[in-house]
Each structure stands twice: as structure tokens, then as C-alpha cells.
BALOBA-1460 file (C-alpha; in Angstrom, 3 decimals):
// residues 320
<rec num="1" residu="m" x="15.348" y="-13.222" z="26.248"/>
<rec num="2" residu="e" x="13.620" y="-10.148" z="24.446"/>
<rec num="3" residu="k" x="10.054" y="-9.836" z="24.168"/>
<rec num="4" residu="q" x="9.258" y="-11.492" z="20.216"/>
<rec num="5" residu="t" x="7.377" y="-8.141" z="18.932"/>
<rec num="6" residu="v" x="5.751" y="-7.739" z="15.012"/>
<rec num="7" residu="q" x="8.797" y="-6.116" z="14.445"/>
<rec num="8" residu="n" x="11.482" y="-8.265" z="15.583"/>
<rec num="9" residu="l" x="10.896" y="-10.988" z="14.189"/>
<rec num="10" residu="k" x="12.918" y="-12.961" z="11.412"/>
<rec num="11" residu="d" x="13.267" y="-15.386" z="8.998"/>
<rec num="12" residu="k" x="13.278" y="-19.184" z="10.362"/>
<rec num="13" residu="d" x="12.762" y="-17.550" z="14.533"/>
<rec num="14" residu="s" x="10.786" y="-19.818" z="16.325"/>
<rec num="15" residu="v" x="8.033" y="-17.784" z="17.955"/>
<rec num="16" residu="d" x="5.876" y="-18.466" z="21.400"/>
<rec num="17" residu="a" x="3.980" y="-14.386" z="21.692"/>
<rec num="18" residu="m" x="1.044" y="-13.122" z="22.110"/>
<rec num="19" residu="f" x="-0.929" y="-11.384" z="19.673"/>
<rec num="20" residu="l" x="-4.174" y="-9.430" z="18.255"/>
<rec num="21" residu="v" x="-6.295" y="-11.001" z="15.985"/>
<rec num="22" residu="k" x="-6.899" y="-8.485" z="13.440"/>
<rec num="23" residu="e" x="-8.361" y="-10.087" z="11.029"/>
<rec num="24" residu="k" x="-9.634" y="-14.297" z="10.647"/>
<rec num="25" residu="n" x="-10.294" y="-15.746" z="7.482"/>
<rec num="26" residu="v" x="-11.381" y="-19.399" z="6.803"/>
<rec num="27" residu="g" x="-10.621" y="-20.586" z="3.148"/>
<rec num="28" residu="v" x="-10.480" y="-23.880" z="1.376"/>
<rec num="29" residu="g" x="-7.119" y="-24.750" z="-1.139"/>
<rec num="30" residu="k" x="-7.098" y="-26.826" z="-3.252"/>
<rec num="31" residu="n" x="-6.285" y="-29.470" z="-2.091"/>
<rec num="32" residu="g" x="-9.821" y="-29.721" z="-0.151"/>
<rec num="33" residu="r" x="-8.354" y="-29.299" z="3.020"/>
<rec num="34" residu="a" x="-9.041" y="-26.101" z="5.014"/>
<rec num="35" residu="f" x="-7.064" y="-23.258" z="5.991"/>
<rec num="36" residu="m" x="-6.666" y="-19.917" z="7.954"/>
<rec num="37" residu="v" x="-5.478" y="-16.936" z="7.266"/>
<rec num="38" residu="l" x="-4.575" y="-14.414" z="10.066"/>
<rec num="39" residu="q" x="-3.716" y="-11.040" z="11.007"/>
<rec num="40" residu="l" x="-1.579" y="-11.456" z="13.876"/>
<rec num="41" residu="g" x="-0.507" y="-7.264" z="15.275"/>
<rec num="42" residu="d" x="0.551" y="-5.942" z="18.419"/>
<rec num="43" residu="n" x="2.097" y="-2.220" z="19.045"/>
<rec num="44" residu="t" x="4.852" y="-2.379" z="16.828"/>
<rec num="45" residu="g" x="2.986" y="-3.940" z="13.512"/>
<rec num="46" residu="t" x="1.083" y="-7.577" z="11.899"/>
<rec num="47" residu="i" x="2.145" y="-10.019" z="10.266"/>
<rec num="48" residu="e" x="-0.275" y="-12.548" z="8.002"/>
<rec num="49" residu="g" x="-0.548" y="-15.600" z="10.238"/>
<rec num="50" residu="r" x="-1.600" y="-19.796" z="8.369"/>
<rec num="51" residu="l" x="-2.662" y="-21.842" z="9.821"/>
<rec num="52" residu="w" x="-3.188" y="-25.347" z="8.277"/>
<rec num="53" residu="d" x="-3.945" y="-27.878" z="10.712"/>
<rec num="54" residu="r" x="-7.300" y="-28.371" z="13.104"/>
<rec num="55" residu="v" x="-8.481" y="-25.761" z="11.952"/>
<rec num="56" residu="d" x="-12.705" y="-26.615" z="11.837"/>
<rec num="57" residu="e" x="-11.537" y="-27.151" z="15.509"/>
<rec num="58" residu="l" x="-9.565" y="-23.880" z="16.073"/>
<rec num="59" residu="t" x="-11.607" y="-21.193" z="14.377"/>
<rec num="60" residu="r" x="-14.244" y="-21.467" z="17.213"/>
<rec num="61" residu="e" x="-11.798" y="-20.691" z="20.088"/>
<rec num="62" residu="f" x="-11.108" y="-16.907" z="19.496"/>
<rec num="63" residu="e" x="-12.740" y="-14.402" z="17.447"/>
<rec num="64" residu="l" x="-11.407" y="-10.994" z="16.179"/>
<rec num="65" residu="g" x="-10.460" y="-8.777" z="17.630"/>
<rec num="66" residu="d" x="-9.369" y="-11.529" z="20.837"/>
<rec num="67" residu="v" x="-5.350" y="-11.352" z="21.736"/>
<rec num="68" residu="i" x="-4.645" y="-15.304" z="21.301"/>
<rec num="69" residu="k" x="-0.678" y="-16.997" z="22.503"/>
<rec num="70" residu="v" x="0.560" y="-18.428" z="19.640"/>
<rec num="71" residu="k" x="3.592" y="-20.806" z="18.726"/>
<rec num="72" residu="g" x="4.872" y="-21.554" z="15.410"/>
<rec num="73" residu="q" x="7.685" y="-20.239" z="13.370"/>
<rec num="74" residu="v" x="8.338" y="-18.077" z="10.745"/>
<rec num="75" residu="q" x="8.885" y="-18.046" z="7.098"/>
<rec num="76" residu="l" x="9.821" y="-15.898" z="4.104"/>
<rec num="77" residu="f" x="6.799" y="-16.143" z="1.168"/>
<rec num="78" residu="q" x="7.522" y="-14.012" z="-1.951"/>
<rec num="79" residu="n" x="10.975" y="-12.110" z="0.685"/>
<rec num="80" residu="r" x="7.423" y="-11.319" z="2.783"/>
<rec num="81" residu="k" x="7.557" y="-12.776" z="6.374"/>
<rec num="82" residu="q" x="4.566" y="-15.343" z="7.981"/>
<rec num="83" residu="l" x="3.844" y="-16.682" z="10.827"/>
<rec num="84" residu="i" x="2.795" y="-20.708" z="10.325"/>
<rec num="85" residu="v" x="1.330" y="-20.669" z="13.229"/>
<rec num="86" residu="h" x="1.389" y="-23.963" z="14.291"/>
<rec num="87" residu="r" x="-0.640" y="-24.453" z="18.346"/>
<rec num="88" residu="l" x="-2.629" y="-20.885" z="19.521"/>
<rec num="89" residu="e" x="-4.572" y="-20.460" z="22.412"/>
<rec num="90" residu="r" x="-7.033" y="-17.380" z="24.049"/>
<rec num="91" residu="i" x="-5.539" y="-15.178" z="26.736"/>
<rec num="92" residu="d" x="-8.531" y="-14.398" z="28.577"/>
<rec num="93" residu="p" x="-9.617" y="-10.467" z="27.677"/>
<rec num="94" residu="t" x="-9.406" y="-9.682" z="31.825"/>
<rec num="95" residu="q" x="-5.291" y="-10.121" z="31.802"/>
<rec num="96" residu="v" x="-4.438" y="-8.303" z="29.285"/>
<rec num="97" residu="n" x="-4.203" y="-4.691" z="28.299"/>
<rec num="98" residu="f" x="-5.253" y="-4.298" z="25.127"/>
<rec num="99" residu="e" x="-3.572" y="-1.422" z="24.503"/>
<rec num="100" residu="d" x="-0.029" y="-2.995" z="24.273"/>
<rec num="101" residu="f" x="-1.420" y="-4.797" z="21.291"/>
<rec num="102" residu="m" x="-2.771" y="-1.169" z="19.667"/>
<rec num="103" residu="p" x="-0.161" y="0.545" z="17.836"/>
<rec num="104" residu="k" x="-0.305" y="4.322" z="18.713"/>
<rec num="105" residu="a" x="0.467" y="8.296" z="16.938"/>
<rec num="106" residu="s" x="3.870" y="8.956" z="16.670"/>
<rec num="107" residu="k" x="3.437" y="12.549" z="18.407"/>
<rec num="108" residu="d" x="2.275" y="13.202" z="22.398"/>
<rec num="109" residu="s" x="-1.380" y="13.772" z="21.997"/>
<rec num="110" residu="e" x="-1.220" y="16.179" z="25.152"/>
<rec num="111" residu="d" x="1.018" y="17.982" z="22.818"/>
<rec num="112" residu="m" x="-1.254" y="17.440" z="20.275"/>
<rec num="113" residu="l" x="-4.524" y="18.865" z="21.702"/>
<rec num="114" residu="v" x="-2.392" y="22.285" z="22.705"/>
<rec num="115" residu="e" x="-1.157" y="22.971" z="19.448"/>
<rec num="116" residu="l" x="-4.681" y="22.483" z="17.979"/>
<rec num="117" residu="l" x="-6.332" y="24.765" z="21.022"/>
<rec num="118" residu="q" x="-4.087" y="27.073" z="20.241"/>
<rec num="119" residu="m" x="-5.713" y="26.995" z="16.608"/>
<rec num="120" residu="v" x="-9.280" y="27.198" z="17.914"/>
<rec num="121" residu="r" x="-8.199" y="30.254" z="19.642"/>
<rec num="122" residu="s" x="-7.317" y="32.136" z="16.355"/>
<rec num="123" residu="m" x="-10.851" y="31.693" z="15.428"/>
<rec num="124" residu="k" x="-12.699" y="35.058" z="14.583"/>
<rec num="125" residu="n" x="-16.108" y="34.078" z="14.869"/>
<rec num="126" residu="d" x="-17.564" y="33.275" z="18.474"/>
<rec num="127" residu="h" x="-19.946" y="31.038" z="18.045"/>
<rec num="128" residu="l" x="-17.277" y="28.660" z="15.703"/>
<rec num="129" residu="r" x="-15.298" y="29.254" z="18.069"/>
<rec num="130" residu="q" x="-17.038" y="29.267" z="21.283"/>
<rec num="131" residu="l" x="-18.650" y="25.310" z="20.017"/>
<rec num="132" residu="v" x="-14.884" y="23.925" z="19.137"/>
<rec num="133" residu="l" x="-13.292" y="24.378" z="22.779"/>
<rec num="134" residu="d" x="-17.104" y="23.828" z="24.425"/>
<rec num="135" residu="t" x="-16.557" y="20.188" z="22.298"/>
<rec num="136" residu="l" x="-12.674" y="19.946" z="22.842"/>
<rec num="137" residu="e" x="-12.260" y="20.888" z="26.738"/>
<rec num="138" residu="d" x="-15.397" y="19.308" z="27.451"/>
<rec num="139" residu="p" x="-14.347" y="16.933" z="30.375"/>
<rec num="140" residu="e" x="-16.105" y="14.066" z="28.914"/>
<rec num="141" residu="i" x="-14.935" y="14.403" z="25.310"/>
<rec num="142" residu="k" x="-11.219" y="15.295" z="25.524"/>
<rec num="143" residu="p" x="-9.890" y="11.911" z="26.817"/>
<rec num="144" residu="m" x="-11.793" y="10.068" z="24.100"/>
<rec num="145" residu="v" x="-9.893" y="13.011" z="21.899"/>
<rec num="146" residu="l" x="-6.361" y="12.294" z="23.548"/>
<rec num="147" residu="r" x="-7.151" y="8.336" z="22.085"/>
<rec num="148" residu="a" x="-9.443" y="7.273" z="19.827"/>
<rec num="149" residu="p" x="-8.150" y="6.324" z="16.508"/>
<rec num="150" residu="a" x="-8.716" y="8.057" z="13.532"/>
<rec num="151" residu="a" x="-10.581" y="4.660" z="11.030"/>
<rec num="152" residu="k" x="-10.474" y="0.734" z="12.039"/>
<rec num="153" residu="s" x="-7.805" y="0.319" z="8.664"/>
<rec num="154" residu="i" x="-7.829" y="2.397" z="6.866"/>
<rec num="155" residu="h" x="-5.448" y="5.433" z="7.682"/>
<rec num="156" residu="h" x="-4.581" y="6.845" z="11.263"/>
<rec num="157" residu="a" x="-5.481" y="3.185" z="12.726"/>
<rec num="158" residu="w" x="-3.633" y="3.554" z="16.511"/>
<rec num="159" residu="i" x="-4.408" y="5.319" z="19.327"/>
<rec num="160" residu="g" x="-3.908" y="9.329" z="18.737"/>
<rec num="161" residu="g" x="-4.937" y="8.971" z="15.079"/>
<rec num="162" residu="l" x="-7.907" y="10.627" z="15.070"/>
<rec num="163" residu="l" x="-5.897" y="13.871" z="16.810"/>
<rec num="164" residu="e" x="-2.789" y="13.112" z="14.281"/>
<rec num="165" residu="h" x="-5.926" y="13.215" z="11.985"/>
<rec num="166" residu="i" x="-7.316" y="16.322" z="12.481"/>
<rec num="167" residu="l" x="-4.321" y="18.401" z="13.492"/>
<rec num="168" residu="s" x="-3.008" y="17.148" z="10.160"/>
<rec num="169" residu="i" x="-5.770" y="18.593" z="8.177"/>
<rec num="170" residu="c" x="-5.810" y="22.111" z="10.644"/>
<rec num="171" residu="r" x="-2.600" y="22.529" z="9.302"/>
<rec num="172" residu="i" x="-2.712" y="22.360" z="5.765"/>
<rec num="173" residu="m" x="-6.604" y="24.768" z="6.561"/>
<rec num="174" residu="d" x="-4.429" y="27.291" z="8.046"/>
<rec num="175" residu="f" x="-2.661" y="27.513" z="4.998"/>
<rec num="176" residu="m" x="-4.858" y="27.129" z="2.878"/>
<rec num="177" residu="g" x="-6.412" y="30.148" z="4.768"/>
<rec num="178" residu="k" x="-3.271" y="32.807" z="3.927"/>
<rec num="179" residu="h" x="-3.102" y="30.845" z="0.620"/>
<rec num="180" residu="y" x="-6.592" y="31.692" z="-0.469"/>
<rec num="181" residu="p" x="-8.075" y="34.721" z="1.322"/>
<rec num="182" residu="f" x="-11.229" y="34.218" z="-0.399"/>
<rec num="183" residu="l" x="-11.975" y="31.201" z="2.002"/>
<rec num="184" residu="n" x="-13.356" y="31.696" z="5.274"/>
<rec num="185" residu="r" x="-10.199" y="30.336" z="7.342"/>
<rec num="186" residu="d" x="-13.265" y="29.404" z="10.738"/>
<rec num="187" residu="l" x="-15.331" y="27.155" z="8.540"/>
<rec num="188" residu="l" x="-12.026" y="25.373" z="6.965"/>
<rec num="189" residu="l" x="-11.159" y="24.871" z="10.727"/>
<rec num="190" residu="f" x="-14.352" y="23.873" z="11.903"/>
<rec num="191" residu="g" x="-14.269" y="21.669" z="9.043"/>
<rec num="192" residu="a" x="-11.153" y="19.746" z="10.074"/>
<rec num="193" residu="i" x="-12.462" y="19.302" z="13.564"/>
<rec num="194" residu="f" x="-15.617" y="18.688" z="13.408"/>
<rec num="195" residu="h" x="-16.053" y="15.724" z="9.636"/>
<rec num="196" residu="d" x="-14.979" y="13.069" z="12.108"/>
<rec num="197" residu="i" x="-15.315" y="14.055" z="15.300"/>
<rec num="198" residu="g" x="-18.301" y="11.434" z="15.767"/>
<rec num="199" residu="k" x="-15.830" y="8.721" z="14.867"/>
<rec num="200" residu="l" x="-15.188" y="9.214" z="19.251"/>
<rec num="201" residu="w" x="-18.805" y="7.164" z="19.549"/>
<rec num="202" residu="e" x="-18.258" y="5.222" z="16.263"/>
<rec num="203" residu="l" x="-15.606" y="3.387" z="16.392"/>
<rec num="204" residu="s" x="-14.595" y="1.152" z="20.349"/>
<rec num="205" residu="y" x="-10.646" y="0.561" z="21.309"/>
<rec num="206" residu="e" x="-11.027" y="-1.123" z="24.345"/>
<rec num="207" residu="n" x="-10.214" y="-4.340" z="22.765"/>
<rec num="208" residu="g" x="-8.418" y="-3.600" z="19.191"/>
<rec num="209" residu="i" x="-10.825" y="-1.129" z="16.917"/>
<rec num="210" residu="s" x="-14.096" y="-1.887" z="15.937"/>
<rec num="211" residu="y" x="-17.589" y="-0.588" z="15.614"/>
<rec num="212" residu="t" x="-20.338" y="0.076" z="18.272"/>
<rec num="213" residu="d" x="-23.696" y="-0.352" z="18.169"/>
<rec num="214" residu="r" x="-24.161" y="2.872" z="17.938"/>
<rec num="215" residu="g" x="-21.916" y="3.180" z="15.181"/>
<rec num="216" residu="r" x="-23.359" y="0.783" z="12.419"/>
<rec num="217" residu="l" x="-26.373" y="1.807" z="12.744"/>
<rec num="218" residu="i" x="-25.743" y="5.436" z="12.949"/>
<rec num="219" residu="g" x="-22.995" y="6.182" z="11.685"/>
<rec num="220" residu="h" x="-19.547" y="9.388" z="12.562"/>
<rec num="221" residu="m" x="-22.081" y="12.127" z="10.413"/>
<rec num="222" residu="q" x="-25.515" y="12.069" z="11.884"/>
<rec num="223" residu="i" x="-23.468" y="11.521" z="15.279"/>
<rec num="224" residu="a" x="-21.220" y="15.118" z="14.484"/>
<rec num="225" residu="c" x="-24.278" y="16.701" z="13.710"/>
<rec num="226" residu="e" x="-26.006" y="16.023" z="16.643"/>
<rec num="227" residu="l" x="-23.302" y="17.346" z="18.662"/>
<rec num="228" residu="v" x="-23.640" y="20.100" z="16.846"/>
<rec num="229" residu="d" x="-27.069" y="20.537" z="17.956"/>
<rec num="230" residu="k" x="-26.124" y="20.547" z="21.417"/>
<rec num="231" residu="k" x="-23.588" y="22.366" z="21.398"/>
<rec num="232" residu="a" x="-24.553" y="25.146" z="19.388"/>
<rec num="233" residu="s" x="-28.233" y="24.896" z="21.515"/>
<rec num="234" residu="r" x="-26.468" y="26.588" z="24.989"/>
<rec num="235" residu="i" x="-24.495" y="29.241" z="22.517"/>
<rec num="236" residu="l" x="-26.556" y="32.213" z="22.677"/>
<rec num="237" residu="g" x="-27.182" y="33.943" z="18.905"/>
<rec num="238" residu="f" x="-25.539" y="30.587" z="17.289"/>
<rec num="239" residu="t" x="-28.475" y="31.308" z="14.135"/>
<rec num="240" residu="e" x="-30.012" y="28.264" z="12.062"/>
<rec num="241" residu="e" x="-28.480" y="29.187" z="9.358"/>
<rec num="242" residu="l" x="-24.533" y="28.152" z="10.714"/>
<rec num="243" residu="r" x="-25.431" y="25.145" z="12.047"/>
<rec num="244" residu="d" x="-27.337" y="24.132" z="8.625"/>
<rec num="245" residu="i" x="-23.000" y="25.828" z="6.962"/>
<rec num="246" residu="c" x="-21.624" y="22.828" z="9.883"/>
<rec num="247" residu="k" x="-23.312" y="20.139" z="9.143"/>
<rec num="248" residu="h" x="-23.252" y="19.837" z="5.560"/>
<rec num="249" residu="i" x="-19.619" y="19.906" z="5.955"/>
<rec num="250" residu="i" x="-20.127" y="16.551" z="7.629"/>
<rec num="251" residu="l" x="-22.313" y="15.265" z="6.006"/>
<rec num="252" residu="s" x="-20.239" y="16.134" z="2.662"/>
<rec num="253" residu="h" x="-17.176" y="15.979" z="3.679"/>
<rec num="254" residu="h" x="-16.648" y="12.434" z="2.083"/>
<rec num="255" residu="g" x="-17.099" y="14.014" z="-1.607"/>
<rec num="256" residu="k" x="-19.183" y="12.149" z="-3.439"/>
<rec num="257" residu="l" x="-22.620" y="10.060" z="-3.388"/>
<rec num="258" residu="e" x="-20.073" y="6.908" z="-4.594"/>
<rec num="259" residu="y" x="-17.749" y="7.206" z="-1.326"/>
<rec num="260" residu="g" x="-20.753" y="7.455" z="1.761"/>
<rec num="261" residu="s" x="-21.329" y="11.520" z="1.319"/>
<rec num="262" residu="p" x="-25.318" y="12.552" z="1.777"/>
<rec num="263" residu="k" x="-25.070" y="15.488" z="0.157"/>
<rec num="264" residu="r" x="-21.958" y="16.611" z="-2.063"/>
<rec num="265" residu="p" x="-20.168" y="20.025" z="-1.251"/>
<rec num="266" residu="k" x="-22.426" y="22.735" z="-2.124"/>
<rec num="267" residu="f" x="-20.098" y="25.441" z="-1.250"/>
<rec num="268" residu="m" x="-16.186" y="26.171" z="-1.433"/>
<rec num="269" residu="e" x="-14.932" y="25.617" z="1.924"/>
<rec num="270" residu="a" x="-16.997" y="22.060" z="1.745"/>
<rec num="271" residu="m" x="-15.653" y="20.996" z="-1.076"/>
<rec num="272" residu="v" x="-12.279" y="22.392" z="0.520"/>
<rec num="273" residu="i" x="-12.458" y="19.991" z="3.324"/>
<rec num="274" residu="a" x="-13.806" y="16.495" z="1.404"/>
<rec num="275" residu="m" x="-10.702" y="17.347" z="-0.870"/>
<rec num="276" residu="v" x="-7.809" y="18.041" z="2.151"/>
<rec num="277" residu="d" x="-9.532" y="14.772" z="4.185"/>
<rec num="278" residu="d" x="-8.582" y="13.095" z="1.488"/>
<rec num="279" residu="f" x="-5.818" y="14.176" z="0.511"/>
<rec num="280" residu="d" x="-4.156" y="13.416" z="4.299"/>
<rec num="281" residu="s" x="-6.522" y="10.112" z="4.632"/>
<rec num="282" residu="k" x="-4.486" y="9.127" z="1.758"/>
<rec num="283" residu="v" x="-1.253" y="9.807" z="2.656"/>
<rec num="284" residu="s" x="-1.142" y="8.358" z="6.044"/>
<rec num="285" residu="t" x="-2.680" y="5.148" z="4.235"/>
<rec num="286" residu="l" x="0.226" y="4.844" z="1.549"/>
<rec num="287" residu="k" x="3.058" y="5.819" z="4.295"/>
<rec num="288" residu="t" x="1.575" y="2.634" z="6.585"/>
<rec num="289" residu="i" x="1.564" y="0.505" z="3.079"/>
<rec num="290" residu="l" x="5.217" y="1.256" z="2.514"/>
<rec num="291" residu="d" x="6.768" y="1.352" z="5.358"/>
<rec num="292" residu="n" x="5.321" y="-1.933" z="6.028"/>
<rec num="293" residu="e" x="6.276" y="-3.166" z="2.333"/>
<rec num="294" residu="r" x="9.929" y="-1.750" z="2.654"/>
<rec num="295" residu="a" x="10.895" y="-4.619" z="5.506"/>
<rec num="296" residu="s" x="11.254" y="-7.064" z="2.431"/>
<rec num="297" residu="g" x="13.718" y="-5.576" z="0.696"/>
<rec num="298" residu="e" x="11.719" y="-5.386" z="-2.548"/>
<rec num="299" residu="k" x="12.010" y="-3.170" z="-4.927"/>
<rec num="300" residu="w" x="8.611" y="-3.401" z="-5.741"/>
<rec num="301" residu="s" x="5.853" y="-3.315" z="-4.031"/>
<rec num="302" residu="r" x="2.764" y="-6.296" z="-3.812"/>
<rec num="303" residu="y" x="0.129" y="-5.438" z="-6.206"/>
<rec num="304" residu="n" x="-1.908" y="-2.965" z="-4.246"/>
<rec num="305" residu="e" x="-5.577" y="-3.315" z="-4.365"/>
<rec num="306" residu="l" x="-6.839" y="-0.002" z="-2.910"/>
<rec num="307" residu="f" x="-4.697" y="2.023" z="-4.750"/>
<rec num="308" residu="d" x="-4.417" y="-0.247" z="-8.221"/>
<rec num="309" residu="r" x="-1.304" y="-0.207" z="-9.292"/>
<rec num="310" residu="y" x="2.759" y="-1.169" z="-7.756"/>
<rec num="311" residu="f" x="4.979" y="1.737" z="-5.954"/>
<rec num="312" residu="l" x="8.362" y="1.347" z="-6.196"/>
<rec num="313" residu="l" x="10.162" y="1.633" z="-1.948"/>
<rec num="314" residu="d" x="12.664" y="3.505" z="-2.981"/>
<rec num="315" residu="d" x="13.154" y="6.631" z="0.116"/>
<rec num="316" residu="m" x="13.875" y="9.573" z="-1.704"/>
<rec num="317" residu="n" x="14.634" y="11.458" z="1.111"/>
<rec num="318" residu="e" x="18.107" y="8.779" z="1.045"/>
<rec num="319" residu="k" x="18.276" y="8.577" z="-3.482"/>
<rec num="320" residu="l" x="18.142" y="12.087" z="-4.259"/>
């Protein structure tokens, strides 16, 4: 029998399969009865699960990030698949390979890193080039770079997602440096690589994607600034002024104070890095949303709160 995955589930299918619990919420209906809403996923996608019976009892049986075995049935609601859960059972984490339940980057991580390192080696500033190489080629850091996600849920939230996000921005920065020759290409590439490098320690991805204690307490910007200090202190001639420029890029890359940046960008390269990071994140997020919505067969998406609008689901490459 073909393994049941989120991607191949169809309306009215009986389901007996294992999924990673990505979200778990309990509510109360108009009739006063509790119900549970789940986001259940594997490496092919995510489906909403609904549980109507024994909610108080079963909610204590598993937690966010657990893998559970689910028995139930698929049904369409507003022309979108839902999994009605009849029974569930938590699987012993020691018996689970969690990477089987997490999506992966569409490109090979080793190939992406080779391309990234080629760009880094073309940097003209000896100190910045050495800082980035010493980081990416660090034997403890390199394996993390190959596997880490870029976020918990919003963008590039998959194995290898951080590297995919970094490489995507570096390609844009490479173009920016040529198109706007008054910009410092080395700073643009540094920012593309280091703006989110702290997520290697901010996020855990051994059993689903979640925040580490250090991530919650310190955050990826501060972690990245500490990494700059650590690596730069070993590079002869790496000035305090250059350290401050590097750290400002990191601390300002969310662009606005209300978006979580301790500082707003105060020079042109920092501003460009913040804008391109936001652009690349939004493109990835929207692509994921549209790919999921197109499976419904509808012409328009559901209302999306993040972007505050509906989206036309036509693929313009096929339409035009």
C-alpha cells in the first residue's frame, strides 16, 4: 500500500498515518463542547486536523512537536482538505526520524554552499572575506549551515531553508553591487550571510522547528553580534570600526523598530540589506501560501491575514 502523505490525501480517504504536530489549539463551540484544531505535517505539506470527541482527555496525550499516529477521514470544507481525527496516539520520539516529517529545500545543500563560498571568495576586503570564510568553514558551524531552517513557520521553514534564503539574497546582492556601483558589494554579501546566521542557535530542528532557550532569551541578532566579535578577534587588523559596521547591519536588518530591530538602518548598505531580506522573505512566504492554496482548485485564495488580501491563484507562467 502506498504510504499516506499530506500531498496524496484525497477527499473521503480513510487515514491511518503518522504526522508531526505543528500547531495545537483547543476551542469551545457554540454548543459548549470543546474541539481541537491541529496543523499536521510531513515532508510533503501540512493539513488541518479537527478533533471533536474526548478533547479534554486527548489534549494531555501529546504536545506540539510530537509525532502522532492518526486514524480518521479526509473531508472537504469550503473545497479544502481537512482531516477529521477519530483516534490518535503519540509515537515514542526515540522511534522517530523527525526529518521524515519536515520539508526540505528544493536544492541540494552541498551545492548551495559551494556556490555561496565562490561568491565569498570574490570579496575584495580581506578582513570581511576572512570573517565569513572562518564562519562558514568552521567544522562545528558548517554542518548546521547545511541543515538549519530560516524560521519557525513564516518563510524558508524547512531543512536547508536558511542556506537557501542566504544564497538567494547573495545572488540579489551580487546584482545590486553591479547595478549600483556606489554600493559596497562586500558589505552587501556580509549582510546577506550574517543577518540571520544567529538562527543556527536560535532555532532547534531536531523534532520539528522550535525556539531554543538561548533563542528566546537572547535572539538571533545578539547571537550573530557575539559571533562577529568572536571571529573578528582572531583576525589581525580587524578594526573596531569595521566590527561596529558589521554589527549595525545585523541589528538593523528588520528595518524598523516595530519589526524587532534594535536599530534602524543608518547607512545605504544596511538599508538595502533590510529591504532585500524583507523582499526575499515575503516572496518565499507567498509562494508557499499560493502552492498550498492551488491544491484546492479554487480561482481565488482564502483571505490571508498576513498580507491582508485575497490572491488570484492562476499560475502566470501557464496563463500567459
